[in-house]
C-alpha positions in Angstrom: -7.0 -12.7 8.6 -4.8 -9.9 6.9 -3.4 -8.2 4.0 0.0 -8.8 2.7 1.7 -5.4 2.0 4.7 -5.3 -0.1 6.5 -2.0 -0.9 9.3 -2.2 -3.5 11.6 0.3 -5.0 13.6 -0.5 -8.2 16.7 -1.2 -5.8 15.1 -3.3 -3.1 12.2 -4.5 -1.0 11.4 -1.7 1.4 8.6 -3.4 3.4 6.9 -6.7 3.7 4.3 -6.9 6.4 1.0 -8.5 7.3 -1.4 -5.6 8.0 -5.2 -5.0 8.5 -5.5 -1.9 6.3 -3.4 0.1 3.9 -3.8 3.7 2.6 -2.3 4.7 -0.7 -1.8 8.1 -2.4 -3.7 7.3 -5.7 -3.4 9.4 -8.7 -7.1 10.4 -8.3 -6.9 10.8 -4.5 -5.9 8.7 -1.4 -7.8 5.5 -0.8 -7.9 2.7 1.7 -7.5 -1.1 1.1 -9.3 -3.5 3.4 -9.6 -7.4 3.1 -11.7 -8.4 0.2 -10.9 -5.2 -1.8 -11.7 -5.5 -5.5 -8.6 -6.1 -7.8 -7.2 -2.9 -9.0 -4.1 -1.4 -10.7 -3.5 2.2 -10.1 -0.9 4.8 -10.5 0.5 6.4 -7.3 1.4 10.0 -6.6 4.4 11.0 -4.4 3.3 10.9 -0.8 2.8 8.6 2.0 1.8 4.9 2.2 0.2 4.3 5.5 -0.8 0.9 7.1 -2.0 -0.3 10.4 -1.7 -3.9 12.0 -5.3 -3.6 13.6 -8.3 -1.9 11.8 -8.7 0.3 14.8 -4.8 0.8 15.5 -2.4 3.5 14.8 -1.0 4.2 11.3 2.7 3.6 10.4 3.8 5.6 7.2 6.5 5.5 4.6 7.2 8.5 2.3 7.5 7.4 -1.2 7.9 8.8 -4.8 5.5 8.1 -7.6 4.8 4.6 -8.9 2.0 2.1 -9.2 0.1 -0.4 -7.0 -1.7 -3.7 -7.7 -4.3 -4.9 -5.3 -5.4 -8.5 -5.7 -6.3 -11.6 -3.4 -5.7 -9.6 -0.2 -2.2 -8.6 -1.3 -1.0 -5.0 -2.1 2.1 -4.7 -4.1 3.3 -1.0 -4.4 6.2 -0.3 -6.7 7.5 3.1 -6.0 10.6 5.5 -6.5 12.3 6.2 -3.4 
């Protein structure tokens, strides 16, 4: 099982991928989302969103501007400025 990660800007869909974990630049610090994470809506700081296809695998990263993220039902939707 995996998490559906979607990263969107106001102009377009930047990434849509099934991943094992996601790390987000939350307004109160970076945090990791794994399967079964509690539902949350949070502001995001400018920084990097990172993800890995396997829990023990390497991270891929995308630099983003500020925005917000919603985590619910093993889905992460990040809406960010680019």
